[in-house]
N, C-alpha and C positions, 0 to 999 in steps of 0.2 A: 251302675257304668256295667256297657256289654262293647264285646266286639261287635262291630256290623258286617259281615257277611256277601256280599252279592255274587250267586253262581248261574253263571249264561240266563242271564237275565236281560229281558227284552219286554217292550212292550208294543203294541198299537192300539191306535183308534177305531182301526179301519175293519169292517167284517172279516175282508178278503184282499188282507194284503198280498202284493204280488212283486214285491222288489223292495230293497231294504230303505229306499226313500219313503216308504208307508209306514216304517219305525218312528214312533217318538223316541224311542229309547231301542238303539240296535244294540243284539248279542256284548253283553260284557260281563268280567267277570273283577270284581274289586273288592277290596277292604278298609274298612275306619276301623283300626285299632282304639282297644279300649283306651280312654282316658286321654284323646287326643285330641288338638283342634285343628279343622279341616276348613277347608271353602271348597265350594263348589263354584265354579267362575265359569259364565260361555255368556253371549248374548242373548235377547230374548228368543223365544222359539228353539232352544239348542235343546234344553227336555231337562233343563233342573228342576223346574216346579215337582214335575211329572215324576222325577225318580224320588224327588223327595217325600212327594205323597205315598208313594208304593213301600217306601221304608217305614213310614208313620202307618199304613194301614188304609188311609181312605182311599188308594188305588189296590186293585188286583195286578199282580203281571200278566200279560200275556203266557208268556213263558219264562223258568228260569224258578229260582229261590231266592229267599231273603232270609238269612240265618243270621240270628243273636245268639252270640256264642256259642254257634256249634247247632244249635236246635233251629231248624226249619220252623217261619212263623207269617207263612203266606195264608193262612185261614184263619189268626188271631186278628179280631180286632181290633181298631185303634185304641181302645179302651184297657188290653189286656196287652199290651208291647211296653206299657210303661215308657211312652213316648212322650215328652213335650214338644210342642210346637209353637213357635212363635210365627204370626205372618205377617205382611206386609202393614197391615194396618189396623191397630190395636182390639183387641178381642178383649174387652174387661164389661162389667154391670156399672150402667153409671149411674145407678139408685142407690149401690151400695158405695161405702166408705172402699179408702183407698186398703186400708187395714183387712177389712173383709173380702176383698176382691185377693187380696195376697193370702189371706188364710181359707178360702173356698176350698183349693185345689187338698188342702190336708184335711180339711174337715169332711170333704167328701168321701173320706177314704177311713174315716172314724180315729184320726189319729189324736190322742189325750191335748185337753186345750194349752197345756202348760207349753206342753212342746210346741204346739200351734204358736203362742206368744215368742218362745223362744227365737223360733223359725222367720217368722213374719219380722220382729226385730233386727233379725242377723240380714235378711234380704234386700231391708226397709234401708238399712245403714248403709251396705255395701253401692247399693242405686243411688242416693241422696235424695231418698223420701221419707225421712224421719218424719221430716215438718208437717207434710201432706195427710201424714195415716188417716187424721179421721175429718181431713176432707171429701165430700162427694166426689165422682170419677168425673161426674158431668160436669165438675167444675175447672177440671184442671184443661192444661193448655198441650195440644199435641203430643210435643217429646214427654211429657208427663205421664201421657194414658198410654204411651208405649212401652217408658221403661216400668210402667205399672205392669204392662201384657207381659214383660220378658220377666219382671219378678214372678210371676203365676207361673211361668217355667221354670225358675229357678227353684222355685221354694220346698218342692218336694225331694227330700232326699232319693227316694227310691227309684226314679229315673234313669231308663237303661242309657236317653241321650237327649239332647235338647238340638233340636232342627230350628236353625232359623232363616225365614223363607222372605230375603230382602226385608231386614227389621227394621231399616232406617228410611226408607223411603218417603213418609212423613215428617221426617226428622230437619229442621232448620238446619241448611249446610254449616253454619256455624259451630253446632253443637254436635253433629255429627261425630267428628274428632275426639270428643270428650268420651260418647257414650261408645267408639271403636275400643278406646283402652279400658275404658270401665267393662265390656265383656273380654277384655284380654286378662284383667285382674281377676274376675271373677273365674275365670276357667284356673286359673294359677290355684286360685284359693280352694277350690271345690274338686276341681281335677274331675269334672264332666265329659264324657264325649259329646262335641259339640261340633255340629255339620252348619256351616255358616253359608246360603246362598245369595250371591249377588253380579250384577253384572260389572262392579266396580275392582278392577285390580287391584286401587287403596285402599278399598275394605279388605278385600279377601289378604293383599299381603300386610295389614295390620294386624290382621286378627289370626290367620291364620300361622300353626307350623308348615302343614305341609296345604298345598292347591290343587285341587283337580279341577282341568281347563276340558269344560265341553264343548266341542261342535259336532254337530249332525247329530244329536243324539249316542256319541260316544266319548269317552275319556279319553281324548285325546294324548293326555299326558298329566302323571301327576309327581310333582316333586317341590322342592321348597321355591319361594320366591328368587330366588339366585339362580337355582338350576333352570328356572323356567326363562329367565333373563338371558343367561350367561348359552345357555344348551338349547335350545327349543326345542321339541323333538318334530313338531310339527310345522307346518307352515302358519297356520293358523295362528297358534301360540307366538310365532315372531312377530306376527303382525299386530294382535289383540295386546299384547305386552309389551308395556315400555310406551315413550312417550315424547317423538313418535314412534311408530312401531318400526321391525326392521325392515332394511331395503331387500327385494328380492331382482334377481336378472335371470332372466331365461338364458341358459348358456348351453354350449357344446363344444364337441371339438373337430376343427375343422382344419384342414392342410399343416396337422400337430400343432394348432394353436385355439387355445381357449376363447370363444368366438360368443359377444354379447350380439348380435344383431350382426352388425359388421366392425364393430369396434371389438378389438383384441384385448383381453384382460393381463393383467401383468400379476401371475399368480406362478407358486411354486410345483414341482414336478408333482409332490404329493397331491395337488389339487387338479392337475392336468390329469395323473392316470385315472383318478377318481371318477372325474367325469368322462375318463374315455371308457371306465368300464360300465356304466350303466348302459343298461339296455330296453330306453323308454326314450322320447321324445321329450318327455316331464323332466326336464334337469334344471333343477334351481341353484345357484350360490345364492345365501345370505348373508348381511352384515349388519350390524348394529348400526346407526349412527352415532354414535359412542366411539365405537372404534374405528372408523375412517379417520386415516389419518390425513391434513388438509394441509396445503401448503401453498404461501404468496407467492413462490419461485418454485421453476423446473427443479426437481428432485431425482436421482436415480431412482428408477421402476417408478417415476410416479406417471400417472393417464391423466393428459389434458380435458378439464372438464371446464363447462361454461358456467359463471354462477349468474344464477336468475335476480335471487336475492338472498336477504338476509333476515333476518328475525331475533329481534335483540330484546331476551326475558330476561335480562337483567344479570346475573351471574353465569350465563351460558346462552349463546346464541345457536338457530338454527339456522343451516345454510341449505338454500336448495338450489341443485346443481342440475346440469345434463352432461351426463358422458354419452357420446354417441348420442344416438337416439334414445335413452333411457334417462328417467328422470331419477334423482336418489336427495337425500336428505343426509346430512350428517351436522352433530353437534360439536361446536367448539367451546370451550371456554373463556372466560370473560378477560385471562391476561394473553389471549390468544387477538397474533392480527386477522378482522377478516377480511379475506382477500372479495377483491372486486373485478370484473371481468372474466379476467381465467383465474384457476386453480388447477392444482396438480395434486390429484389424489392417489395414496398406495393404502390397499387393501392388505392387514398382516394376514398370513395364511392361517396361524395357531386362532385367529380369529372370525376366519368364515364357516360356515355354516355350508355344507353340501344335499340337498333334498330333491328324491328322485320318489315321483308319485307323489309327492306331498311331503314325506317324512324325511326326517335326517337319517343319512348313512356315515360309518366312520370317513375317515378321510388319513391313512397313513399317516403316520407323524404329525399328526393335527394336536 
């Protein structure tokens, strides 16, 4: 196992990059600590797979360094880094049995056969593949093949880390939750450094202790699932994490009042002062749908909004609202009355986030 450090790392596929937009990976510094379970989360095209391939040695970065336990490995080929990588689609030998597929990485490094057998049986038990060990891989289902592919990554004990590149893409949705739980159990049992790449926030939150959210080639926040939800550091994190995502309102101070367009927002003095201090026109207030107080009758400090419609999702409802000219979404629980026609909203100051040039800034007394 290894601590993986990215130092001033950047990568471009262009021969003559001229702007930050020309980089698939913009300059970053990041650390994956030894034995951790991490997720790399972001939309397609944000640089996740590029970063993973740089760590594994399949790509050489344009600049910067990759270090394993403090040693620079830029010049080392993949086979010398002791990295196991599991891809979107199964990488196995169809003509071999499941047993031989799992044994292959160990036999390739001259592991004694007694230890090969012991390790194969251990990994097969964890992945629930024991009953398939004698079957040819070509006769397996897609999810069984992917479990074998994951097992090939897990079977070696000398790996520095295991990198998973969206490994559940081909898995039946009903089986995904089971495999996510299984990967978590494997991590807890073997304490291997694992980095799991996905665009699915549920997969990331289920598997990882900490999540690195990528956007436009940068890690814009690194934290626990709860931190990403409650205190998103970037507007993209607020939008991407949560279902539905965070509400954002473009705001400014005008005539001593915090305004969103032509609508005055009922906020505290701390929020007012923080907005007034910002030296840019790109200022947003963000609030999660879960944190908006929705009332069917007028309340003190409530802002009148139009109720457009409500979506009943069983244990809760999503209410679609218009405040002034702005569309909002609010979540209300099943035991709360869903307003019709009009509603009165309150934004608790402690639940508001202020974003200046897309990044969160502190509000005094937040």
